[in-house]
N, C-alpha and C positions, 0 to 999 in steps of 0.2 A: 306121507309127509312130503312137504315141498319146501326146501330151504331156498334162501335167496339166490344162491348160485344157479339153481335149477329153474327159478321162477320165470326168467325171461324166455325160456324155451316153451313155456306154456301160453304166453301172451304175445300179441302181435309186436314184432320189433318196431314197426312203424309207430304204434301207439307209444311204446316206451321211449322211443327216440325223442318225441316231443312232449311227453307227459313229464310233469315236474317230479323232482326227487321226493317231495312231500306226498304226492299221490302214489308214487311207486312204493313208498314205505308203508302206506296204509294197507297195501295188499302183499306185504312181505311176510316172510316166515316169522320174523321177530315180532311184528305187530300182532299177528295171529296168535302165536303161542304165549306171548306175555299176557295177552288178553285172556287166554284160557286160564292162566295162573291167577290173574286178578279175579276172575269169576270163581275159581276154587277158593280163594281167600274170602271173597264176599259170602260164599255159601257157608264156609266154616265159621266165619264170624257171626253170621246170623244164627246158625245152629247153636253156637256157644251162648249167645245172648238170649236165646229162647229156651235154654235149659237142657239141651242135649249133652251127651258125654263128649264134649269137645272143649278142651281147655284153652285158656287165653295164651298159654305158652305155645301150644300147637299152632294157633292162629298166627302168633308173632313169628314163629319159625317159617311158616309158609310165606308170610309177607316178606321176610328177609331174603327169600330166594326166588323172587318173581323174575328177575332179569338174567340170572346165571343159568341159562338153559344149556344142558349138555346134549346137543343135537346128535352127536355120535352115539351116545347111549340110547337115545330115543330111537334112532334109526336101527340100531342093532336089535333092540327089543321088538321093534315092529316086524323085522324079518322073521321073528319067532312066532309072535302072537297074531300077526296080520291084522292089527287093529290100531289105528293111529292114536286114538284117545287113550287107550290102555297103555300104549307105549310111552305116552307123555306122563300119565299117572305114575308109571314106574320110574321114569327119569326124575320126576319131581320128588318122589319118595327117596331116591338116592341123595338128593340135595337136602331134604328135610326129613331125616329118618324118624324123628320122634313124632312126626305128624303123618307119616305115610298111611297109617291105619285109618285115618278119617278123611283122606282126600277123596272127593267125589261122592261123599256119603249121601245115599238116597237118590243120586242123580243118574241120568242116562247121558249118552254121548252128546245128544243135541242140546243139553244144558250148556256145555261149553261151545259146541260147534255153532248152533243157531244164534245163541245170544251174541257170540263174537261177530257173526255175520251182520247182525243188526247194528252193533256198535260201530263196526267198520263202515257200514253204509251211512250211518249218522255222521261220522267224522268226515267221510268223503263228500257227503252232500254239503257240509259246512264249507269245505275247501272249494267246491264247485261254486257255492254261493258267493264267496269272496271274489272270485274271478269274474263271475257273471256281472256283479255290481261294478267291477272295474271297467268292463266293456261298456256297460251302460253309462258310466261316468265319462268315458272317452267320447262316446257318440253324442252325449248331451252337450259337451263342450263344442263338438264339431257342428251340431245342429244350430246352436246359438250363433256361432261364428258365421255360418253361411245361410241363415234363415231368410235373407232377402235376395239371394242370388238366383235370378230366374234361369230355368233350364227346361229342356224338353221333358214332358211326361209322356208315357207310352201306354197304350193299350194294344194287346196282341203284338207287342214289340214293334208297333208302328207309331210314329209321332202323333200325339193327340193334342191336348191343350198343354199349357205351361204349368209347371210347379216350381219349387225352388230346391236348391241343393239341400238346404237345411230341412225342408219339409219332407223330402225323400228320406233323410236320415231318421226322422221321427217314425217312419213306417218300420224301419229296422228296429228302432228302439221299442216301439209298441209291442212287437212280438217278443222281444227279450223281457219286457216287463211282465207279459203274460207268463213266460217261462219262470220268472222269479216268483210269481204268485203261486204257481204249481209246485215249485221247489219248496217254498216255505210251508205249503200244506203238507207235503210229504214229510218234511222234518218234524212238523208239529204233531202229526198223527202216528209217527213211528213208535212202535211199542216192542218191548222185549218179549221173548217167549216166556221167560221166568223159569220156574222149576216144575215142570209138568209131569215128569216121569216118562215111562216107556210108551204108553199109549195116550198120554194126556190126562189121565185120571187122577194123578198124584197119589196113587195107591201106596207107593213106597214111603211117601212122607206121612200118609195117614198112619202107617205102621210105626214110623219113628216117633211121631207126636201123639200116639195113642188116640187117634181119631179127633184130635183137636184142630178143627178146620180154621179157627181164628189164628192159631199160631202159624199155620201153613200160609195163610194170606199175609200175615206179618212178615214171614220169611221172604216172600217175593217182594214185598215193599222195601225191606231192608236192602236186598240185593239191588233193586232198581236204583235206589238212592245212591248206594256206593258206586254204581257204574255210571252215575251222572244223569239219570232219568228221574222224572217225577215219580212219587210213590205209586201212583195209579197207572203208570205207563207200562203196564204188563197186560198181555192179552188175557181175556177172561176164559176163553175156551180154545183148545187146540188138540190136535193129535200129538204125535211125538214131536212134530216140527211146527214152526210158525207157518202160516199159510203162504204157499209159494206165490200167491197173487201179490204179496208185498214186493217181491222181486220184479214182477211184471209192472207194477205201478211205478216203481223207482226207475226202471229202465225206460218205460214210456215217457217219464218226465225228462230223462236225459235225451231221449229221442226228440222231444220237443225242442230242446236247446239246439240239437243238431239240425233240425229243420230250419230254425230261425237263422242259424249260422250259415247254412247252405244257401238260403235265400239271399242273405247279405253277400256272400262270396260270389254267387252267380251274378248278382247285380254289378259287383265290382269288376268281374271279368268282362262283362259287356261294356261297362263304362270305360275300362282301360282299352278295350278294342276301339271305342269311339274317340279315345284320347282326351276324354273329358276329365277323368280322375285316374289316379294310380295308387296302388299300394306302395309301401316303402321300397325303394330300389337303391341298393348300396352303390357308392362311387365305382367300385371295382367289380360289381356284379356282372356276370355273363348270362345273357338270356338264352343263347343258343350256341352250340359248338360249331355250327356251320354258318348261321346268319348272325353276324356280329351286331347288327342293329337292333335285334329283338329285345323287347322289354316284357317278358312273359310274366303274367300274374301268378307266380308259382305258389305263393303263400295262400292266396284265395283258392287255388286249385287243390292245395293240400287240405284246406278246410272242407272243401266239397268232398274230397275222397274219404276223409275220416268220417264226415257226417253220413255219407252213404253207408259206410260200414256200421256205424252206431245205430242207424235206423233199422237195419236188417237184424241187428243183434237182439232186438226186442222179441223176435220170434222164438228165440231160445227160451226165454222166461215164460212166454205164453204156452209153449208146448210142455214145459216142465210143470207149470201150474195145472194144466189140463190132464196130465197123466199121473198125478198122485193117486195111489191106491189106498183107500180107506184111511187108516191113521198115519201111514207114511209108506213110502217105498224108497229104494236107494238108487234108482236109475237117474236121479237128478244130480247126484253128487259131483261127478266129474264135469258135467256140462255147466252146472251152477257156478262152480269155482272159477271156471274160465269166463263165462259170459258176463257175470256181474263185474268181475275185475276188469275185463276188457272194455265194458261199457263205460266205467268210470275213467279208465285210462284214456280212452278215446275222447270223452267229454273234456277231460283236463287238457289234452293236447289241442283240441279244437279251440278252447278258450285261451290257451297260452298264445297260439298263433293269432287269434282274433284280437287279443289285447295288444299285440305288437302292431298289427295292421291298423287298428282304429286309432292308435296313438301317433301314426305317421301318415295319415291319408293326405294325398296331394291333389289339389284342385287346379284346373287350368281354365280360368274364367274366360280368356280370349277365345279358346276353342269352343267353350260352351256357348258364348254369345254368337259366334259365327254359325254354329249349328241351329241356334234359336232363330237367327235372322233369316236363314235359308227357308225356314218353315213358317215363320210368323205371318208373312203376307197372306197365306192361306187361312190361318187362324183368325186374322183380322177381318176377313171378308164379311162375316155376319154383322159386325159393328158397322162396316162401311155401308152395307145394304140398309141397315136400320136408320143410319144417319141420312142417307139419300132419300129414303122413303118418308122420313119425317119432314124433309124439305119439299115434299110434293111429288116425288117420283113414284112410279108404279112398281110395287114390290116384286111382282112376278117377272116383269121385264128386267128389273135390276138383277134378280137372281139368275136369269138366263144369261145375261151379259157376263156376270161374274163366273158362271159355270164355264162358258166358252173361254174366257181369258185364263181361267185356272188350268183348264186342260191344255191349252197351248203353252202356257208358261211351264207347266209340269213336264210336258213332252220335250221342251227345249232343254230343261235341266237333265232329264234322263237320257235323251237320245243324242244331245250335242255336248253335254257336260258344261253348259253355260250357267251363269248365275240366274237366280230367280228374278225375272223382270215383271212380275205380276203388278207391282205398284206402278211401274211406268205405263203399263197397258191400261190400268184403270184411270190413271191421271189423264191419259190421252183420249179417253172415251167421254164425249160430252154428256152422255146420259147421267153421269154421276156428279158432274158440276163441281169437282174438287181439283185442287192443285197438288203437285208433287209435295210441296211443303206441308200442306194440310194433311196429306196422307202419312208423311214421315212422322208427324206428331202423334198419329194414331198408332204408330209402330213402336211405341215404348213398351218393352217386354213387361215392365212392372205393372202395366195396366191389365195384364192377363193372368196374374198369379192369384187372384181371388183373396182369400183370407190366410194365405200361407204363413205370413209373418205372425199374425195373431194366433194361428193354430199352434205354431211352434212355441210361442211364448206361453200360451195357456197350458200346453201339454207338459212343458218343462217345469212350470211353476206348480201346477196342480198334481202332477203325478211323479215326475222324476226327482224333483228336489226333495220330496218327502222321503223317497227311498234313500237318497244320498245323505240326507241330514243325519240319519242314524247309522250310517254305514262306516265300517272301518275299511276304507278303500285301499287295496293293496297297491304296490308299486307296479310300474309298467314292466313289460318283459322285453328284453333285448334278445333277438334271435339272429344267429349267424348261420342261417340255413337257406 
């Protein structure tokens, strides 16, 4: 048994510090054991409705005692019987004495354990979804606002052609949209274990229902509906447990969110180093105990740290799925309880921080333009060559002159720390036949951003707005961390 006071000793304090109370509750003792009791009620009610010797009064008594769990009684009993489920059956029986004889009738431990795990994962995925959509909404607003602001684009982390601030934001958005699609798939395809018995054969229920398979199928459908699932959202075949590949798929989905968040956070860390953009920075915030001028991107660094943890956590589920023996083994239990919980807590913490960062992104257009103009003369040389060739110049000679001027201008910038004077060099070279004023007209950054504005508008209209139209977008997160 793991009560709430002990829970935080089993999971990362870093995750729980930034994870929401809502997500922490989903992996708390109260959520787990009240869900066990709800499943026992659902089982008893279905057995009553299908004609077993379970009375409506017994079902009502169980239902009346879902929330008043005596954890001390359960813990004391577990010390004797060394079995958590039977300890809670005992404690439930103390609260509902008239029903104690029919609690857990026909079921095995995984009826409550595994079905509860599925229910918690469903609820946790829905919470993750609400926050993921909030991040998407924040970045969509940002992309729209800055869709036309030219900035340097990079390949190999070296200045390449231009893009726009808003277009770059759509790259972050696009990956989050992919994550949302995967998340929705996992929610849609999630199924309960149902009531399969000790090795998945439902032999105990065949005994209870005298071989009536239709009633056993109806039993599972009734339980599924009562627990908020579709009637057919129950696995058709299993051993004692649901396939542990379900945990792998869910954690891989969360890892995908972590990957996208890490990509965003790393980009932000680089942009903050360039002084082009910043995450929120509070008026009294201290960047360094020694260097008072520092403005460290600590929130983006925390996203990266948590994302790295979450991505490696998927290995736990993978090894668990691969080492299941026959109809089940128990070496997964401790690992599974920690790895799935920490995966969701880390994802929740990442999204909480990301919601905060994306709601307060700061852009410095003057710095961005300065960096653009330092590189733009190099990027404009192809257009200059083409224009001069169209006026009768020799393309190969023009190219060689541009190459020489570019190398000299670049050396002056790197070796002497002077401004890029490539435009002046080209204007002074008679082979090009252009004036400084004519070249300056060519150096409008907006001429080099391609379809960035249209791409942003199309992506937001065709993809993102469809997501946000049906979404219940949660509020922003204020962090004082």
